[in-house]
N, C-alpha and C positions, 0 to 999 in steps of 0.2 A: 731317351730315358726308358730303360728296360722296365719289366712288369714288376721286379722287386723293388727297385728304386722309385717307382710311381707309387708302390704300396706304403713304402716308409714315407715318402713325402705326404701321402694322404693321412696316415696315422698321426704324424707330426702336426699337420695343419688342424685336424680334429681335436687333438689334445689341447693345443694352444688356444682354439676356439672355445673349448669347454672350460678351460681355466679363467677364461675372460668373459664369460658369460654374465653380463651385469644383473641377471635376474636367475641367477643359479639356485639361490635359497628358496625362491618361490617355486621354482621348478622341481626342486627336491621335495618341498612340501606336497606338491601335487602328485608326484610319483610314490611317496610314502602313503598317500590315500589311496591311490590306484592298486598298491600292493596289498594293503589291507583288505580291500574290497575283493581283490582277485582271490586272495587266500581263505576267503571265508569259508568256503564249501569244500576245500581241498582235503582229502582224507589223510594226507602225509603228518606222520609224527617226527620224521628226521629230516631236516633241511640242511643242505650246504649253502654257503654264502661266500663272502669275501671280505676282505678289509680294504676299505676305499683308499686308493692312492691317486695323486695326479687329477684331482677335481671330479673323481669318480662319484656317482650316486652311492650314498651310504644305506644299505639295505637294513643295517643292524637294528635301528630302533623299531622299525616296523615288525622285524622278526621277533624282538624282545617281547613287544605287545602282544603277538601272535602266541608266544610261550606261555606268557602270563594269562592269556584269555584261555588257554587249555588248563591251566591250574585252576581257574574260577569255575570251568565247567566240571572240574573233578573227573576228567576223563582218564581211563583205565591205564593208559599208557602214557607216561609224561613226553611232552614234545621237547625235541632237542634240536640244537643249533650247532652246525660244525663250521669250522673255517679251515682253509686249504693250509697244508704243510707240504713244501716241495721235497720229493725223494730226488736226491741228486744223482743217484745211479740211473734210474728210469726215466729221469724228467716228467714224472708224472705227479699228481696230486693225491694226498690222502686226506681225510677231513678228521679234524680233532675237535672232541666237543668244546664249546665256548659258551660262557655266559658273562654278564657284566660283572667286572671285578676279578676275572680268573685270572691266574699269573700267566704273563705274555712276554716273549723275547723276541727279537728281530730275527728274520731268517737271513739266507745268504744274501738276498737282494734289499735288505733293509725294511722289510714288511712285516708289521707284527704278525706273530702266530701263536696260539696257546701254547703254553710250557708244560708239558708232563700231562696233558688230559688224554683221556682214552680215545681211541679211533672210532668214529662212527660212519655208517654207510647211508648216505642220504638217499632217499626216494625221489626228492625234489632238489634241484640244483639250479639256483640264481648265479648267473655269470655276468661279469661287467662287459660293457660294449663300448669300445674306442668308437666304433661305427657299426652299423647294420644294414642289411638290405632285405628285399623280398625273398621268400625262400627261406627265411629263419636263418641266415648267414650272417656272422659277425666278425667284425675286424677287431682283432685283440692287439696285444703289444709285440706279436711276432715270435714269442718263445715257442708257441705250440703246446703249452702245458695242459690247457683245456681240451685240445683236440686230441692229444694222446691219451688223456685221462678220460674222455668220454669214450674213446674206441676201446679201451681196455676195462673200463667198469661193467661189471655184470652182477646183479641185473642193472640195466642201464637206468639212470635215473631221468625223470622227467625235467627237461633243462629249459630254463627261461632267461633270456637276456633282458638286462636292464641298462637303460642310457636314456639320454635327453634327445629331444626332436631333432636337434641340429647334427646329430650323428647318423642320421638317414642317408644313405649313399645309393643313388638312383642306378649307377652304372657299374656295381661291385661285381667283379667276376670272382667266384669261389674256386678255389684250388682243389684238386682231387683228396686232399687229406683233410678239407675243412668239413667238420661234422655240423649240420643244421640244427639249429635249435628248435624245440617243439613251439616256443612262444616268445614274443618278444613284447616288453611293456616300455612305455616310455611316459613322460609326463602328460600325454594327452590321451592314453589309454592304452588299449591292445593293438599293437600295429602288426602281429604276426601270431596266429594265422588271422588273414583278413576275411 
């Protein structure tokens, strides 16, 4: 099996394992708490996230509470949340404003995205991890959208991977195009940086 086939098999196995975690709800609740604690002192007011698919952790409830906390504190700049929209030409992502109840539509991959909301530029970006390893490297779905986006975004946002403990891959070898994340959180806490 060559390297690409091995990566594809690993990706498939991790997704299948994640979909079948018997305690996924409890893990999600733990990671929601972890996110809220981790965000407490962050200065960011524009955060990019993702719409969860294939059993991924859902960051949106914690981010909505983060947004509401900013409103309660009557901060001078409103907190904003953005979800990715695929640019078909560049195969990169832009982030469009999202809020609970905003109009949504499916993208070319069947993933919900905000419909006709403004583009925002996140200073903090939460990314989903199928798998992850030491050094801040993540295994995604193989499309390269986040790697291309992170390589092109200026200023570069602080990037944080989100995943469950089962996704840690001890012997994962990053490729030259892989962009390391600044931090990784899972249901046990901060796993990168250690």
